[in-house]
DSSP file (Angstrom, degrees, kcal/mol; ACC not computed):
  #  RESIDUE AA STRUCTURE BP1 BP2  ACC     N-H-->O    O-->H-N    N-H-->O    O-->H-N    TCO  KAPPA ALPHA  PHI   PSI    X-CA   Y-CA   Z-CA
    1    1 A M              0   0    0      0, 0.0    94,-2.0     0, 0.0     2,-0.4   0.000 360.0 360.0 360.0 151.5    0.0    0.0    0.0
    2    2 A K  E     -AB  64  94A   0     62,-2.9    62,-2.7    92,-0.2     2,-0.6  -0.985 360.0-138.7-133.6 140.5    1.1    3.6   -0.7
    3    3 A K  E     -AB  63  93A   0     90,-3.3    90,-2.3    -2,-0.4     2,-0.6  -0.894  19.1-159.5 -98.2 122.0    0.1    6.9    0.8
    4    4 A V  E     -AB  62  92A   0     58,-3.2    58,-2.0    -2,-0.6     2,-0.5  -0.910   8.0-174.0-105.4 122.7   -0.3    9.6   -1.8
    5    5 A E  E     -AB  61  91A   0     86,-2.8    86,-3.0    -2,-0.6     2,-0.5  -0.971   5.3-174.1-117.4 117.5   -0.2   13.2   -0.5
    6    6 A A  E     -AB  60  90A   0     54,-3.0    54,-3.0    -2,-0.5     2,-0.7  -0.949  14.0-160.0-117.1 125.6   -0.9   15.9   -3.1
    7    7 A I  E     +AB  59  89A   0     82,-2.8    82,-1.2    -2,-0.5     2,-0.3  -0.909  31.3 162.8-103.9 117.7   -0.6   19.6   -2.5
    8    8 A I  E     -AB  58  88A   0     50,-2.6    50,-2.5    -2,-0.7    80,-0.2  -0.779  43.9 -85.4-131.0 169.1   -2.6   21.3   -5.1
    9    9 A R    >   -     0   0    0     78,-0.6     3,-1.6    -2,-0.3     4,-0.4  -0.527  39.7-122.1 -69.7 142.9   -4.2   24.7   -5.9
   10   10 A P  G >  S+     0   0    0      0, 0.0     3,-1.3     0, 0.0     4,-0.4   0.837 111.4  63.3 -55.5 -32.4   -7.7   25.1   -4.4
   11   11 A S  G 3  S+     0   0    0      1,-0.3     4,-0.3     2,-0.1     3,-0.2   0.704  98.9  55.5 -65.9 -19.0   -9.1   25.7   -7.9
   12   12 A A  G <> S+     0   0    0     -3,-1.6     4,-2.3     1,-0.2    -1,-0.3   0.531  80.5  93.9 -89.7  -9.0   -8.1   22.2   -8.9
   13   13 A L  H <> S+     0   0    0     -3,-1.3     4,-2.9    -4,-0.4     5,-0.3   0.908  82.9  47.0 -54.9 -52.6   -9.9   20.4   -6.2
   14   14 A R  H  > S+     0   0    0     -4,-0.4     4,-2.7     1,-0.2     5,-0.2   0.908 113.2  49.0 -60.6 -42.3  -13.1   19.5   -8.0
   15   15 A A  H  > S+     0   0    0     -4,-0.3     4,-2.2     2,-0.2    -1,-0.2   0.909 113.5  47.4 -64.4 -41.5  -11.4   18.3  -11.1
   16   16 A V  H  X S+     0   0    0     -4,-2.3     4,-2.3     2,-0.2    -2,-0.2   0.949 113.7  46.4 -66.2 -47.6   -9.1   16.0   -9.0
   17   17 A L  H  X S+     0   0    0     -4,-2.9     4,-2.7     1,-0.2    -2,-0.2   0.906 114.0  48.4 -60.5 -43.6  -11.9   14.6   -6.9
   18   18 A D  H  X S+     0   0    0     -4,-2.7     4,-2.1    -5,-0.3    -1,-0.2   0.901 111.1  50.8 -63.4 -40.1  -14.1   14.0   -9.9
   19   19 A G  H  X S+     0   0    0     -4,-2.2     4,-0.6    -5,-0.2    -2,-0.2   0.904 113.3  44.7 -64.8 -41.4  -11.2   12.3  -11.7
   20   20 A L  H ><>S+     0   0    0     -4,-2.3     5,-3.0     1,-0.2     3,-0.8   0.897 113.4  49.8 -66.8 -42.0  -10.5   10.0   -8.8
   21   21 A K  H ><5S+     0   0    0     -4,-2.7     3,-1.6     1,-0.2    -2,-0.2   0.862 101.3  63.8 -66.1 -34.8  -14.1    9.2   -8.2
   22   22 A A  H 3<5S+     0   0    0     -4,-2.1    -1,-0.2     1,-0.3    -2,-0.2   0.754 109.0  39.6 -62.9 -24.9  -14.6    8.3  -11.9
   23   23 A V  T <<5S-     0   0    0     -3,-0.8    -1,-0.3    -4,-0.6    -2,-0.2   0.203 130.0 -90.3-109.1  13.2  -12.1    5.4  -11.6
   24   24 A G  T < 5S+     0   0    0     -3,-1.6     2,-0.7     1,-0.1    -3,-0.2   0.642  88.1 122.6  96.6  14.3  -13.3    4.3   -8.2
   25   25 A Y      < +     0   0    0     -5,-3.0    -1,-0.1     1,-0.2    -3,-0.1  -0.794  15.8 140.7-110.8  87.5  -11.2    6.2   -5.7
   26   26 A S        +     0   0    0     -2,-0.7     2,-1.2    -5,-0.1    -1,-0.2   0.521  42.2  98.9-103.2  -7.5  -13.6    8.2   -3.5
   27   27 A G        +     0   0    0     -3,-0.2    36,-0.4    84,-0.1     2,-0.3  -0.675  52.1 133.8 -86.7  95.7  -11.7    7.7   -0.2
   28   28 A V        -     0   0    0     -2,-1.2     2,-0.4    34,-0.1    34,-0.2  -0.953  45.0-143.6-138.3 156.9   -9.7   10.9    0.3
   29   29 A T  E     -C   61   0A   0     32,-2.4    32,-2.7    -2,-0.3     2,-0.4  -0.984  18.4-165.9-119.1 135.9   -9.0   13.4    3.0
   30   30 A V  E     +C   60   0A   0     -2,-0.4     2,-0.4    30,-0.2    30,-0.2  -0.978   8.0 177.7-126.3 131.2   -8.6   17.0    2.2
   31   31 A A  E     -C   59   0A   0     28,-2.3    28,-2.8    -2,-0.4     2,-0.4  -0.986  31.0-118.4-132.3 144.0   -7.2   19.8    4.4
   32   32 A E  E     +C   58   0A   0     -2,-0.4     2,-0.3    26,-0.2    26,-0.2  -0.665  43.1 168.6 -78.2 129.0   -6.5   23.4    3.9
   33   33 A V  E     -C   57   0A   0     24,-2.7    24,-3.1    -2,-0.4     2,-0.3  -0.841  24.5-139.5-133.6 171.0   -2.8   24.3    4.1
   34   34 A Q  E     +C   56   0A   0     -2,-0.3     2,-0.3    22,-0.2    20,-0.0  -0.979  39.8 110.6-131.6 146.7   -0.6   27.2    3.4
   35   35 A G  E     -C   55   0A   0     20,-1.9    20,-2.1    -2,-0.3     2,-0.3  -0.988  39.9-130.4 176.2-175.9    2.8   27.3    1.9
   36   36 A H        -     0   0    0     -2,-0.3     2,-0.1    18,-0.2    -2,-0.0  -0.974  10.1-172.9-158.7 153.8    5.0   28.2   -1.0
   37   37 A G  S >  S-     0   0    0     -2,-0.3     3,-1.6     4,-0.0    48,-0.0   0.147  72.5 -27.3-112.3-130.0    7.6   26.7   -3.2
   38   38 A S  T 3  S+     0   0    0      1,-0.3    47,-0.1     2,-0.1    -2,-0.0   0.646 126.7  70.6 -70.9 -12.9    9.8   28.4   -5.9
   39   39 A Q  T 3  S-     0   0    0      1,-0.0    -1,-0.3     3,-0.0    46,-0.0   0.602  97.9-137.8 -81.9  -6.5    7.1   31.0   -6.5
   40   40 A K    <   -     0   0    0     -3,-1.6    -2,-0.1    12,-0.0    13,-0.1   0.695  34.1-100.6  66.7  23.1    7.9   32.5   -3.1
   41   41 A G        -     0   0    0     11,-0.1     2,-0.3    -6,-0.1    13,-0.2  -0.182  59.0 -47.7  71.1-158.4    4.4   33.2   -1.9
   42   42 A I  E     -D   53   0B   0     11,-1.0    11,-4.3     9,-0.0     2,-0.5  -0.857  44.3-133.2-116.0 153.6    2.8   36.6   -2.0
   43   43 A T  E     +D   52   0B   0     -2,-0.3     2,-0.3     9,-0.3     9,-0.2  -0.927  28.2 178.6-108.6 125.5    4.1   39.9   -0.9
   44   44 A E  E     -D   51   0B   0      7,-3.0     7,-3.6    -2,-0.5     2,-0.5  -0.861  26.7-124.5-120.5 156.4    1.8   42.1    1.2
   45   45 A S  E     +D   50   0B   0     -2,-0.3     2,-0.5     5,-0.2     5,-0.2  -0.905  27.8 178.6-104.5 127.9    2.3   45.4    2.8
   46   46 A Y  E >  S-D   49   0B   0      3,-3.1     3,-1.7    -2,-0.5    -2,-0.0  -0.968  71.0 -22.6-131.6 114.5    1.7   45.6    6.5
   47   47 A R  T 3  S-     0   0    0     -2,-0.5    -1,-0.1     1,-0.3     3,-0.1   0.906 129.0 -47.1  50.9  47.0    2.3   48.9    8.4
   48   48 A G  T 3  S+     0   0    0      1,-0.2     2,-0.4     0, 0.0    -1,-0.3   0.455 119.9 102.2  81.9  -1.9    4.6   50.2    5.7
   49   49 A Q  E <  S-D   46   0B   0     -3,-1.7    -3,-3.1     2,-0.0     2,-0.4  -0.932  71.3-121.6-118.3 143.4    6.7   47.0    5.4
   50   50 A N  E     -D   45   0B   0     -2,-0.4     2,-0.4    -5,-0.2    -5,-0.2  -0.656  29.8-171.2 -80.5 130.5    6.6   44.3    2.8
   51   51 A V  E     -D   44   0B   0     -7,-3.6    -7,-3.0    -2,-0.4     2,-0.6  -0.988  20.8-131.9-125.9 130.2    5.9   40.9    4.3
   52   52 A E  E     -D   43   0B   0     -2,-0.4    -9,-0.3    -9,-0.2     2,-0.2  -0.705  32.3-165.5 -82.7 122.8    6.2   37.7    2.3
   53   53 A G  E     -D   42   0B   0    -11,-4.3   -11,-1.0    -2,-0.6     2,-0.3  -0.475  18.1-105.5-104.1 175.5    3.0   35.6    2.9
   54   54 A L        -     0   0    0    -13,-0.2   -18,-0.2    -2,-0.2    -1,-0.1  -0.700  29.2-123.4 -99.8 154.1    2.1   32.0    2.3
   55   55 A L  E     - C   0  35A   0    -20,-2.1   -20,-1.9    -2,-0.3     2,-0.3  -0.741  27.0-110.2 -96.6 141.1   -0.3   30.9   -0.5
   56   56 A P  E     + C   0  34A   0      0, 0.0     2,-0.3     0, 0.0   -22,-0.2  -0.534  47.4 164.5 -69.8 133.3   -3.4   28.9    0.2
   57   57 A K  E     - C   0  33A   0    -24,-3.1   -24,-2.7    -2,-0.3     2,-0.4  -0.875  30.7-124.4-138.2 170.8   -3.2   25.3   -1.0
   58   58 A L  E     -AC   8  32A   0    -50,-2.5   -50,-2.6    -2,-0.3     2,-0.6  -0.955  12.1-148.0-119.4 142.7   -5.0   22.0   -0.4
   59   59 A L  E     -AC   7  31A   0    -28,-2.8   -28,-2.3    -2,-0.4     2,-0.5  -0.953  12.6-167.9-110.2 118.8   -3.6   18.7    0.8
   60   60 A I  E     -AC   6  30A   0    -54,-3.0   -54,-3.0    -2,-0.6     2,-0.4  -0.922   5.9-172.5-106.7 130.6   -5.2   15.7   -0.5
   61   61 A V  E     +AC   5  29A   0    -32,-2.7   -32,-2.4    -2,-0.5     2,-0.3  -0.982  12.2 157.3-125.4 132.7   -4.3   12.4    1.1
   62   62 A T  E     -A    4   0A   0    -58,-2.0   -58,-3.2    -2,-0.4     2,-0.5  -0.983  30.7-138.0-148.3 156.1   -5.3    8.9    0.0
   63   63 A V  E     +A    3   0A   0    -36,-0.4     2,-0.3    -2,-0.3   -60,-0.2  -0.970  29.9 173.1-114.8 126.6   -4.0    5.3    0.5
   64   64 A V  E     -A    2   0A   0    -62,-2.7   -62,-2.9    -2,-0.5     2,-0.1  -0.890  35.8 -97.2-131.8 159.3   -4.0    3.0   -2.6
   65   65 A S    >>  -     0   0    0     -2,-0.3     3,-1.4   -64,-0.2     4,-0.7  -0.413  40.3-110.8 -69.6 154.6   -2.8   -0.4   -3.5
   66   66 A E  G >4 S+     0   0    0      1,-0.3     3,-1.1     2,-0.2     4,-0.5   0.873 116.5  58.5 -55.2 -39.1    0.5   -0.6   -5.3
   67   67 A K  G 34 S+     0   0    0      1,-0.3    -1,-0.3     2,-0.1     4,-0.2   0.743 109.9  43.5 -68.0 -21.0   -1.1   -1.7   -8.5
   68   68 A H  G <> S+     0   0    0     -3,-1.4     4,-2.1     1,-0.1    -1,-0.3   0.453  87.4  94.7-100.4  -0.8   -3.3    1.4   -8.6
   69   69 A L  H <X S+     0   0    0     -3,-1.1     4,-2.5    -4,-0.7     5,-0.2   0.932  82.8  49.3 -59.2 -51.3   -0.6    3.9   -7.7
   70   70 A A  H  > S+     0   0    0     -4,-0.5     4,-2.3     1,-0.2    -1,-0.2   0.873 111.6  50.0 -59.4 -39.2    0.5    4.9  -11.2
   71   71 A K  H  > S+     0   0    0     -4,-0.2     4,-2.4     2,-0.2    -1,-0.2   0.910 111.0  48.8 -67.9 -40.9   -3.2    5.5  -12.2
   72   72 A V  H  X S+     0   0    0     -4,-2.1     4,-2.5     2,-0.2     5,-0.2   0.932 112.8  47.6 -63.3 -45.1   -3.9    7.7   -9.2
   73   73 A I  H  X S+     0   0    0     -4,-2.5     4,-2.8     1,-0.2     5,-0.2   0.912 111.0  52.4 -62.2 -42.1   -0.7    9.8   -9.8
   74   74 A Q  H  X S+     0   0    0     -4,-2.3     4,-2.7    -5,-0.2     5,-0.2   0.925 110.1  47.3 -58.4 -47.0   -1.7   10.2  -13.4
   75   75 A I  H  X S+     0   0    0     -4,-2.4     4,-2.6     2,-0.2     5,-0.2   0.935 113.8  46.4 -62.5 -46.4   -5.1   11.4  -12.6
   76   76 A I  H  X S+     0   0    0     -4,-2.5     4,-2.0     1,-0.2     5,-0.2   0.933 114.9  47.2 -61.7 -45.0   -3.9   13.9  -10.0
   77   77 A T  H  X S+     0   0    0     -4,-2.8     4,-1.2    -5,-0.2    -2,-0.2   0.928 114.9  46.3 -61.6 -45.7   -1.2   15.2  -12.3
   78   78 A K  H  < S+     0   0    0     -4,-2.7    -1,-0.2    -5,-0.2    -2,-0.2   0.907 118.0  40.5 -65.8 -42.3   -3.5   15.5  -15.3
   79   79 A T  H  < S+     0   0    0     -4,-2.6    -1,-0.2    -5,-0.2    -2,-0.2   0.757 119.0  43.5 -82.4 -22.3   -6.3   17.3  -13.5
   80   80 A A  H  < S+     0   0    0     -4,-2.0     2,-0.3    -5,-0.2   -71,-0.2   0.587  87.9 106.3 -95.6 -12.0   -4.2   19.6  -11.3
   81   81 A R     <  +     0   0    0     -4,-1.2   -73,-0.0    -5,-0.2    -4,-0.0  -0.531  24.7 158.2 -77.8 128.8   -1.7   20.8  -13.9
   82   82 A T        -     0   0    0     -2,-0.3    -1,-0.2     2,-0.3     3,-0.1   0.483  56.2-119.4-111.9 -16.8   -2.0   24.3  -15.3
   83   83 A G  S    S+     0   0    0      1,-0.4     2,-0.2     0, 0.0    -2,-0.1   0.448  77.7 113.5  89.7   1.3    1.6   24.5  -16.5
   84   84 A E  S >  S-     0   0    0      1,-0.1     3,-1.0     2,-0.0    -1,-0.4  -0.672  80.7 -89.4-103.8 158.5    2.3   27.4  -14.2
   85   85 A I  T 3  S+     0   0    0     -2,-0.2    -1,-0.1     1,-0.2     0, 0.0  -0.426 112.6  42.7 -60.2 136.9    4.6   27.6  -11.2
   86   86 A G  T 3   +     0   0    0      2,-0.1    -1,-0.2    -2,-0.1     3,-0.1   0.546  66.4 128.7 101.8   9.8    2.6   26.7   -8.0
   87   87 A D    <   -     0   0    0     -3,-1.0   -78,-0.6     1,-0.2     2,-0.2   0.814  67.9-126.5 -66.8 -27.4    0.7   23.7   -9.5
   88   88 A G  E     -B    8   0A   0    -80,-0.2     2,-0.3   -31,-0.0    -1,-0.2  -0.713  16.5 -85.7 120.2-168.7    1.9   21.6   -6.5
   89   89 A K  E     -B    7   0A   0    -82,-1.2   -82,-2.8    -2,-0.2     2,-0.4  -0.945  17.9-142.4-141.6 157.2    3.6   18.4   -5.6
   90   90 A I  E     -B    6   0A   0     -2,-0.3     2,-0.4   -84,-0.2   -84,-0.2  -0.997  15.5-167.6-123.1 131.0    2.8   14.8   -5.1
   91   91 A F  E     -B    5   0A   0    -86,-3.0   -86,-2.8    -2,-0.4     2,-0.5  -0.949   2.8-161.4-117.9 139.3    4.5   12.7   -2.4
   92   92 A V  E     +B    4   0A   0     -2,-0.4   -88,-0.2   -88,-0.2    -2,-0.0  -0.973  13.4 173.2-124.9 130.3    4.4    8.9   -2.2
   93   93 A S  E     -B    3   0A   0    -90,-2.3   -90,-3.3    -2,-0.5     2,-0.1  -0.959  34.1-105.6-133.6 150.5    5.2    7.0    1.0
   94   94 A P  E     -B    2   0A   0      0, 0.0     2,-0.5     0, 0.0   -92,-0.2  -0.452  25.9-148.6 -72.8 150.1    4.9    3.3    2.0
   95   95 A V        -     0   0    0    -94,-2.0     3,-0.1     1,-0.1   -32,-0.0  -0.982   5.6-163.5-120.9 120.8    2.1    2.3    4.3
   96   96 A A        -     0   0    0     -2,-0.5     2,-0.3     1,-0.2    -1,-0.1   0.836  69.7 -15.6 -74.8 -30.9    2.9   -0.6    6.6
   97   97 A N        -     0   0    0     10,-0.1     2,-0.3     9,-0.0    -1,-0.2  -0.984  51.2-152.9-164.9 159.2   -0.7   -1.3    7.6
   98   98 A A        -     0   0    0     -2,-0.3     9,-1.9    -3,-0.1     2,-0.4  -0.989  10.8-164.6-137.7 143.5   -4.3    0.1    7.6
   99   99 A I  B     -E  106   0C   0     -2,-0.3     2,-0.6     7,-0.2     7,-0.2  -0.989  16.4-140.6-132.8 123.0   -7.0   -0.8   10.0
  100  100 A R     >  -     0   0    0      5,-2.4     4,-2.7    -2,-0.4     5,-0.2  -0.725  15.1-153.1 -81.4 119.5  -10.7   -0.1    9.5
  101  101 A I  T  4 S+     0   0    0     -2,-0.6    -1,-0.2     1,-0.2     9,-0.0   0.887  87.3  54.9 -65.1 -40.6  -11.9    0.9   13.0
  102  102 A R  T  4 S+     0   0    0      1,-0.2    -1,-0.2    -3,-0.1    -2,-0.0   0.888 127.4  14.6 -63.5 -43.4  -15.5   -0.1   12.5
  103  103 A T  T  4 S-     0   0    0      2,-0.1    -2,-0.2    -3,-0.1    -1,-0.2   0.611  93.9-122.3-113.1 -14.7  -14.8   -3.7   11.4
  104  104 A G     <  +     0   0    0     -4,-2.7    -3,-0.1     1,-0.3     6,-0.1   0.484  54.4 157.7  84.4   1.3  -11.2   -4.4   12.4
  105  105 A E        -     0   0    0     -5,-0.2    -5,-2.4     4,-0.1     2,-0.3  -0.279  25.0-153.8 -58.8 146.5  -10.3   -5.3    8.8
  106  106 A K  B >   +E   99   0C   0     -7,-0.2     3,-1.0    -3,-0.1    -7,-0.2  -0.817  42.7   2.6-125.0 162.6   -6.6   -4.9    8.0
  107  107 A G  G >> S-     0   0    0     -9,-1.9     3,-1.5    -2,-0.3     4,-0.5  -0.301 123.2 -12.1  67.7-146.8   -4.4   -4.2    5.0
  108  108 A E  G >4 S+     0   0    0      1,-0.3     3,-0.8     2,-0.2    -1,-0.2   0.754 129.8  66.6 -62.3 -26.2   -5.8   -3.6    1.6
  109  109 A K  G <4 S+     0   0    0     -3,-1.0    -1,-0.3     1,-0.2    -2,-0.2   0.794  98.3  55.6 -64.1 -26.9   -9.3   -4.7    2.7
  110  110 A A  G <4        0   0    0     -3,-1.5    -1,-0.2   -12,-0.2    -2,-0.2   0.668 360.0 360.0 -78.8 -20.4   -9.3   -1.7    5.0
  111  111 A I    <<        0   0    0     -3,-0.8    -1,-0.2    -4,-0.5    -2,-0.2   0.453 360.0 360.0 -94.0 360.0   -8.7    0.8    2.2
């Protein structure tokens, strides 16, 4: 199993979720986050001084079987890409186990 964490623009959320749902991946967690990469965030003026701020982003997290990993990455990349700086990043990590709290199922049965 693999955990896929994607940091995307808020405007891309609906397209990403619809793309994942269309191929059977509806189990996701979404959180509002802030940050910046090479685009260096936004510059705001506060009491006469320029302050570099963070950009609003969304973090999408899902756990998938290894055989579905490439498809999930492809969907996220295709639906979130604008071609501009700030489109986001995808991080993939191994998952040792998953347990469904309601039933006690473990491993891929739990996802």
